[in-house]
N, C-alpha and C positions, 0 to 999 in steps of 0.2 A: 379822701376818707372813703372806705369801702363798707358798704351796707347793701347786702343784696338778698332778694326774696327767692331767688331760684338758684339751684346748684346745677353743675355740669353744663353750663352755656358758655363755651369758650367764646372769647372776644373774636368778633368777625363771622360768628357762626349763628348770629341771632335769626337770621332769615330761615335757615334749616331748622332752627329749634321751632320757629313758629309753625312751619309746614308740618312738623311732628305733632305739634299741639293740635292743629286742625284736624289731623288724622284721628287723634284721640277724642277730639270732640264728635266727630262722625261716629265713632263707636259707642260713646257713652250718652249722647244726646237723645232725648225722647221727644218726637215730634218737633224737632229742630230746637229744643232748648236744653240746656245743661243745667241740672239741678245743683244746689249748694253742696250736696253730699258728694256729687261727682267732680266737683271743681278741683279738689286737691289731687285726685288721680290724674286729670286732665293735664295739669301744669307740672306733673312730675314728682308730686308728693304722694307716693303710692303707701307708705307705711302708715298704719293705723295710728301710731303715735302722733303722726303730723296732721291728723284730720282735723282736730280742735284749733291748730294754728291756721290751717288752711280756710276753716270756716269763718274765723275772725278776720282774715284777710279779704275774703269774699264780702263779707258785710261792710268792711271799711271802703271797699272799691265801690260798691252799690251806692253807699251814702256820698262818696267823693263824685260819682257820675249822675247823682240824683236820680237813681232808679230803684231805690230800696224796695218800693211797693211792687214793681214790676219782678224784681229780682228774686222775690219769695217763691214765684212760680218757675223760676229758671231763666237762663240768660241766652240770647241768640249768639250766632257766630259774630256778628258785628259788634255786640256788647262785650263778648269775649276778647275781641281784638282791642277795644278800649282799655280793658283790664290789662291785657298783656303789654301795652305801651306804657301803662303806669307802673307795672312792676319791673319792667326792663329799661326804664330811662336811665340815661346817663346822668341826669341831673341829681346831684347830691342833696339838694334842698328839697326837691321833690320826694325822694325816697325817704327822707326824713319825716316828711309832712305825712306820707302815707303810714309810716310805723307809728307817728303820733295819732293819726285817725284810728288806727287799729286799736290803740289803748283807749281811745275817748269814745266809749260806747254811745254816749248821750249826745256828742257833737257839739257841746257847749264850750269847745276851745280850752278847756281846763281838765287836768287829770286829777280825779279824786284818789283817795288811798284805797278805796274798794276797787276802782278801776285798775289801778297798777298792781293790786293783789291778783285780779283775774288775769292779767297778762302775764304775771310771773307763773301761774299756774299752767297757762297755755304753753309758755316757753319751756317749763319743767317737763311738761308732758311730752311735747315734741322731742325733748332730748333724753328721755327715759331717766329723769332724776327724781325718783320718788321721794327721797329724804328732803330735797329742796322744795319739792311741792307741798310737803306737809308743813314746811316753814315759811310758806308764802306770805303770811300776814306778818310775821315779824321782819322779814326782808323788805316788805312794802314800807313797813314803818322805818327802817333804816334809810330808805330812798327819801322819805319825806323829811326826816330829820335833817338830811343833808340839804335838799332843794327847797323845801317849804315847811320850815318849823311851826309857822302860824297856821297851817293846814288851810290855805286859802284855795289850793289847788295849783298844780303844776303847769306852767306855761310851755308852750312849744320851744321858745328860745332857751329856756332853763334845761330841758331835756336835750337839746340839740348840742349844747355846750358840753354837758356831761358825757353824751353818747360820743362826741369826738375825741375825748380822751380815752374811751373805752376801745373802739372799734380800731382794728389795725388801719392805719392810713398810707401805709407804704405798699406799693406792688411788689410782688417778688422780684428780687434782684435777678436780672438776666444773667446767665452763666457766661463768662468770657469765653468766647469761642476761640480754640487754638487755630494754629495754620492748617488749612486743609491738606489733607494728605492724600496721596494717590491710594487707590484700592489695594494695589500690591503692598505698599508701605505699611497701610493700616492692618493688613492681614498679618505681615511679619511682626508688627508691634503687639498685636492681640495675641499671637501665638508666643512671643517671647515672655509676655505677662503670664499666659497660662501656664508655661513651663516652669517659670520661676515660683509661681504660687504653688504648683502641684507636683513639683519635682520627686518628692517622696512617694507619693501614689503612683506616679508615672513608672518609676524604677522597680517599685514591688509589683505592680500589674504585669510590667513587661517581664520580669523575672518568673512570675508565676505562669504566664503564657507560654514563655520559652520553654520551661521546665516540662509543662503538659505537652507542648508540640514534640518536644525532644523524646519523652516517653512514648508517646503515640508512634512516631516514627520508627523508633528503635523496636517496639513490639511488632510494628507492622512488617518490617524487613526481617525480623527474626522468623516470623511464621511464614513469610513469603518463601524462606529457604527450607521449609520443612515440607515432609511427604504429604501432610494434610492440605497443603496448598493445592495439589494436583487434583483433589477432589473437591474441596470447597472454595477455592480460588480467592479473589480479594475480599469476599464477604468475611472470611475468617480473620484476614488481617485487619480489617476495620473493627470487628468485634473484639478481638484482643487488644487492639490499640486503645479502644474507647475504654477497655476493663482496667487498663493500666493507669489511665488518667484518674479512673473512679477510685482507685486504691489510694492515689496521692490525694485527692481531694476530700475523700472520707477521713483521712488523716488529718489534714489542714484545717478542716472546718471546726475542729474542736478548739484549736488555739486561740481564736478570737473571743471564745467565751470562757477561756479560763481567767477569770476576773483577778484573782489574787496574783497570779503569775504577771499578769499585764501591769497590775498596779505596781509591783516591785520593778519591772522592766522600764516602766515610764519614768522612772526616777533615775534610770541608768543612762549612760552615753548612748545606748542604742536609739533613744528617743530623738537624737539628732538625724537619724537616716531611717528610722521606721515611723510611719504615721500611726501609732497606737490609738490616736483619737477616732480613726475610721475603722475600728474592730468590727463593729456590727454591719458596716457597709461590706467590708471585706468578706465577713461571714455570708452575707446574702449573695455576693458575687460567686463565692465558691459553691454556694447552693445551685447557682444558676448553671454552673459548670458541671456539677452532679447530674443535674436534670438533662443536660445535653448529652454527657457521657452515657448515661442510663438508656436515653432513647436510642442512639447510635447502636449501643451493645445488644439491646434487646431486639431492635428491629432487624439487625444483620442476623441474628441467631434465627429468630422466628420466621422470617420471610426469605432468607437467603441460604445461609451455609446449613441449617437442619434440613430443608427439602433437598438440597444437592446431596447431603450424606445419605438420606433414606433412599434416594432414587439412583444412587451410584450402583453401577454393575457390582454384583456380589463378589465376583473373582477379583476385580480391582480393588474393592474395599478391603477384602481379606488380606490382600498382598501389601496394601500400604498401611492400613489401620487396624488389622485385625488384633494385633498384640495389645492395642489401647482399650479394646471393647471385649476381650476374653473370646475372640474368635467368633463372635456373633453380631451381625448387622442390625442395630436397632430400628424399631419403627419411629414414626413422629411421636406418637403416645408415649413410648418407651423413653424417650428423650425428655418430654415433659414432666413424665412421672418419676424421673431420677432424682436423686439428692440434689444436684445442682438446678434441675428444673423446678422442683418443689420450692426450694429456698428462694431461687430467684424471683418465682411468681410471688411468694410471700413477701419478700423485700419490696416488690414493685407496689403492691397493694398497700403495705404499711407506708412507704414514703409518699405514696400519691395522697393518702389521707393526711399525714403530718404536714406536708407541703402545701395542701390546700388551705388547712386551718392557720397556717403561718402567713397567708396573704392579708395585706392590710384591711381589706374589706371584712374579712372574718374577725381579725383581733380588735378593730375598732367598732365593732357592732354596725357596720354599715349595711349589712344585710340582715333582713329579719326573717326568722325560720317559725313556721307554725309548731306548736306542741306536738310531740315531745322533744322535738329538735331546737328548740329555742335557745338551748345554752351553747350550741354549737358557735355561734357567732360572739365569742367573747375571749377575753385575754386568758381566763381559766382554762377554756377548751384548748387554747394554743399551747399553754403551759404544760397541761397534762399530756397532750398528744406528742409533744416533743420528747416526753419520757419513753415513749414507745420506741424510739430510735435506739434505745438500749437493745432491744430485741433484733433490730436491723443489724447491729454490730455483730452480735452472736451468729446470726444467719450468715452475715457476710464471711466470717471466718469459717463456717461450715461450707459454704458455697465455694470458696476458694480453695478449701482443702481436697474436696471430691471433683475437681474439675477433670473432664475426660482426657485430655490429650497430654497430661503431665503426671508421671508416677513418683518421680523423685521429690520428697518432701522439702528439698533445698531449694527447689525451683517454684515452690508454692508460697509465693512472697507476700500475700495478703496480710498475714499477721505481722510480718516485718514492718510494713507500712505504718500499721496502726497502733502497734504495742506502746510506742512512747506517749503519742498523745492521749491514748486512752488511759494511760497509768497517771499522767499528770492531770487530767481532768478528774478521774476517779479519786486521787488524793485529795483534790480540793474538795470535792463534794463530801468525801468521808470526813475530813478535817472540819468542814463546816458543820456537819451533822453532830460530831461528838464534841464540838466546841462551842455550841451555843450558849452554854452555861458561863463560857468565859467573858462574856459581856452581858451580865444581868444588868438591867436598867430599872430604876424606879421611877415612876411617873410623879415628879415633883409637883406639876401643874398641868392642867390642859385648859384651853379655851376653845369654845366651840362658837363658830360663827353661823349665823342662820341667813335666810334668804337666798338670793340669786347666787351670792358669793359664798355659798355654804362651804365650810372647811372646818378642819380641826387643827389646832396647833399643840404639839406635844412638846413639853419641857421635861426633860429626863436627867437623872443624875449621869454624870461623866463617867463611864466605866474606866476603872484603872488600867493603865497601859493602851487606852484607846487614842491613838495619835493620828491626826488627820491634818489636811491643809484644805484652806478655804477652795470651795469649788467641787470638793469631792461628794460622794454620795454613799449611801448605805441602804441595807435591805431591811425591812420591816416585817415582822409576822406577829398576828394576833391569834393566839389558839382558840380564843373564844369564838372566832370566825371560821377559822380553818387551821387544822394542825399542819398542813402541807404548803400553804401558799406564802411566798415572799414577794414583797413588792418594792421596788427601788424608788427612793425619794432623796432628793437633794439636802444636804445638812445646812441648816439656816443660821446656826450659831457660828461664831468665830473660834478659831483655835485657842484664843486667849480667854474666852469665856469659861466660867466654871461650871457650865451645864451644856447639855447637847439638845438641840431643838430641830424638829422638822414641821413643816406645813403642809397638809394634805388636803387637797380640794376634793370634793365629793364629785367625782366623775362616773366612776363605775360601780359594780355591784358591791366590791369588796370595800371600797373607800366610803361608800354611803353607809353600809353596816357598821363601820368603824365610827363614823360620825354619830350614828345612832346610839351605839353602846355607850360612847364618851358623853353624849347629850344626857342620858339616863343617870351616868355616874358624877357628872359634874355639879358642883354647887350651883345654886341658882345665880348668884352674881356672876359666874364665869359664862352664862349663857347670854349676857347681855353686855357687850363690850362698851366701854365708856371712856371717854377722853381723860387722860390723866390717871387712869387707874389700870385696868388689865391691858389696855392698848399698849401701855409702855412695857408690858412684858415681852413685846416683840424684840427689844434690845436688852432687856434686863430681867434675869431669871429671879424668882423670889429669893430673896436672901434667908428667909424662915422657912426652913424645910418641914418645920411641924405643920405647915398648912397642907402637907401631903394628905390626900385623900386614900383611904384604905380600900375604898370600893372601885378605884380605877382598874380596869382590865389589865391583864398581864401582857406585856409587851416584849418581844425579843428582837434583837438586832444582830446584823452581822456586817462586817466591813472594817474600815471604810475602803471604797473602791475609787480608783483614779478616774478622771474626767477631764475634758478638755479645758475646763475653766480653771483648774488648779495650776496652769501655766501663766496665769495672769502676772505674775511677778517678773516675767522675761520682758515686760514691755514698761516703757516709761509713761506712755499715753494708753489708756483703755476706753474703749467704748463698749459698754454693756448694755445688751438690748434684750429685754424679757417681755413676752406676751402673755399676759394673764398669769397663771400659776407658774409660767416659765421664768418669772423673775426669781424664783427661790435660790437657784445656784448662785446668783449675784448678790443676795442678801448677806450671805456669809462673807463673801469678798469686801462688801461695803462696810461690814461691821469689823471686818479685820483692818481695814484703811482707817476706820474711826477709831479703833483701839490704839492704833499707832499715833493717831493725832492726839488723843486723850493722853496717853503716856507722857508724851512730850519730854523724853529723857535723852534726846540727842542734842548735842550742841550744834550750833551753826557751823557749817564748814565740815561736819563729819559726814561719814557714809550714811547715805539715806536708806531708809527701808520702805519698800513698796513703791507704787507708782507716783509719778509727779502730779498727774491729773487723770481723774476718772470722769467720764460722760456716762451717765446712767439714764437710759431711756426705758420707761416702763409704760406698756401700753394694756389696757384692760377695757373690756366692753361693758363692765358692771360696776356701777357705783359702789355696791357693797363690798367689793373686793378691797377697796381702800381701808376697810376696818382692820384687817390684819397686817397691812403694810404700813399703817399709820405711824408706828413706833419709830420704825427705821427712818422715815422721812423726817419726823421730828428731831430725831438725834443728829441728823445731818445739818439741819437749820441750827441746832443748839451748840454743836461742838465743832463744825467745820468752818472755823472762823477765817482760815486762810483759803477758803474756797477751793480746796483741792478737789471735791466732789461736786459735779454740776448735776444736780438732779431734775429729770423731766418727766412728769407724769402725764399721760395722755389718755383720755376718755375717749374711745372710738365710738361709742354709741351717740356722742353728740354731734351736731352739725359744726362745721368748721367756723373758725373765728371770722367774723365779718357777716356771717348768715344773720338774718333778722331774728330768727328764733333763739339766737345766743346773745343779742344785743343787751337785753336786761340782765341776763345771767353773768355777763362781762361786767357790767355796771355795778351789780351787787358784789361780785367776787372782788373788784377793786376796793370798794367802801368798806367791806367786811375786813378785808386784809390790812387796810390802813388804819382800821379802828382797833382790832385786837390781834392782828397778826396771825389769823386763821383763814384758810381757803374754805369757802362755802361748799365746794364739790367735794373735796377729799377729808375736810375737817382737820387737816395737817397745816403745818407751817409752810409747806410747798405749794406754790400755785400751781393749778391744774391747767393744762393746755387742752383746747377742744379739737376733737377729731384726730385722726391719724397723722403721724410725723410724715413730713417730706424727707424721705431717706436720702435722696440725692442732694438735698439742700444740707442736711445735717453733716454728710461726709465732706462736702465741699467746704463747709465753715470750719470743720475740724483740720482738714488739709491745709487750709490757708493760715489757721492759727498756729499749727505745729509743723511747720516746714521742715524738711530733712529729718524726719522722725520715723521710727518704726512704731506703727499704731496697732495694738491688738484688739481686734473685734470679736466679742464673744456674744453668741446668740442662743437663745432657747426659746422655742415656739414653733410655730406652723412651717411645714417644708415649703410652702409656696413663698412666704417672705423670705426664708433662707436662700432660696434660688436668687430672688431679686437682690438681697443684700450681697451675696458672693459675687454677683455680676457687677454690682456697683462698686464694690472694693476693688475688683480688677480694674475696672474702668477709672476710678479715682486715684489708682497708685502711679506715681511717676518714678523716674530714677532715682530721686532723693527721698521721697516720702511714700512709704509702703503701708497698706493696709492688709494685715494678716487675719483673715477670716477663720473662725472656730465654731463649730455647731456642737451643741449637746446631744449625745445619743445615750439612750438608755437600752 
């Protein structure tokens, strides 16, 4: 049985952990004594939420070692050593006794209902479970109804029996180690997996680099054979070669953001060879190419070929380049003040500003600026700044037309590069602008969620002709907030539903304003989600549209647009992983699978529709977030009788299962679920897991269950976890079982 009081103490590292604790004692002790307040931080419980539980542990250890009176003034290092031995002991019964002593405040050997209630409050506080903390009295009553209906007091033996059924008693299975391979063999195996997983990206990037290199070399040698080379040398060749790559990349960078075009192409045969899911990553890669090309082009001109041009002997200049400059040798200022010079400088300034605001630290508000510049670090600044690139394209055409060394307009090729992508992009924008009314939506219902999980769920009438697949997203605009801003959100309704829904979490300025507006417009009952009522609208739109509130603000949508998740039907086995609000793309997929299950209109032996098995892992750090997701979880429990969907919800703010702070919660969870089929943490039919999942263990289990399968892994959440999952997918793939990783990008 596993019940531990300390985290992050690997087996065999106890001595090192104690040395670290001694160092903390020396830092925190005053006059050689460690106070009760500093006991938690000293043993590694630094969070404020842990302090109540740490204080209770301190008191129990003091009573256990008969030093309660002395401990009020603090404990010495020797006494801390005694405490340390008690909380790290390998003896299971000793740890159970310590846990019992923590709950038994008066030390009479029996737990009263009030003592259990206090222990639940401490456990709930340590795990940031505000709702459970409020219900501590009723949960204490549940435990007593199970263990001590006569209210005589719970004995140690009774609690131990129940705890042994709650706490995980199995050590994590050790992974079977394959045959050791040589470093060289391991290298080739890893390389083979990387190539197999990324061959689309590899050939596209290789093609892009090859074309860039080819254009650079072509223009380099073209100018090396011209008369201007005799004056400006290699500097001119480098500048012109870089300029040619700039023309290409300024054209290519528009294609990845032509969303409607990509959505159409995603459904074509081209999706088999082109990684459309990586459109934004390729957009960023091309931007890097533009930055490099710009730097080379500008530096070669300003620091090399311009100085050589103005310092060239006049006779030589007139003989070689006189006709290109109307037989007048320019000065350095003449070159800078020319049309190419002015347009070039203007482009550099605008692009530097736009590219800076596009950095993640600016877009995600990682940087804080004083007024009046505080709006620079935001998504809206990034969005508006990107529209300045229209000016850059105009300047680019002018710059390319008035270049010095070319007079023939057929050789001024800048416009030839960018005309097609500019027209495609402009057509998309113009079409969207004049066709916003093609998708009018009525807000049939809205639910506002308060607290840390603050969000708003919008249930809209499904526009005629609005055809979409699960996993797609749309753009939302609220004119009451801004007449310009469009924001992307995953569609959370399924294609078979007779309504359209999105769930929007309050994260930025725009989303917070949206929630505030709907909070004022919503009926009072829609502000307090309740089990069995509004919560159920997560999967069931209101059938009575007369409930529509005329006071809801106007909402415009455009879309739908393609996303990686829409390819879920390509796989028989799915692993869906959503972090926080990142679960929204997979809500639609889950509903779609459930709708197929509900329909039940296929005879056995006929062709199946949809995946054979779906593993859905949702990780959230806020208990309040369960409110908007509860309906989906309940529907899975109600309708998925064949267990096609295996749902795992994890609350990451909680300590892991087996931790002393979760022991009582696990006990309550089991009793409550057995009694009425409801989980005490999520208040749904699905039991919540404590802490974060072990992704390595998850993939290993799925691989062993579904051998010789192609498994689609779809993820939406933090980039750091994406890197970890992508690496694990590569490592877990074998010759017969393949994990195909897909990450959502907006």
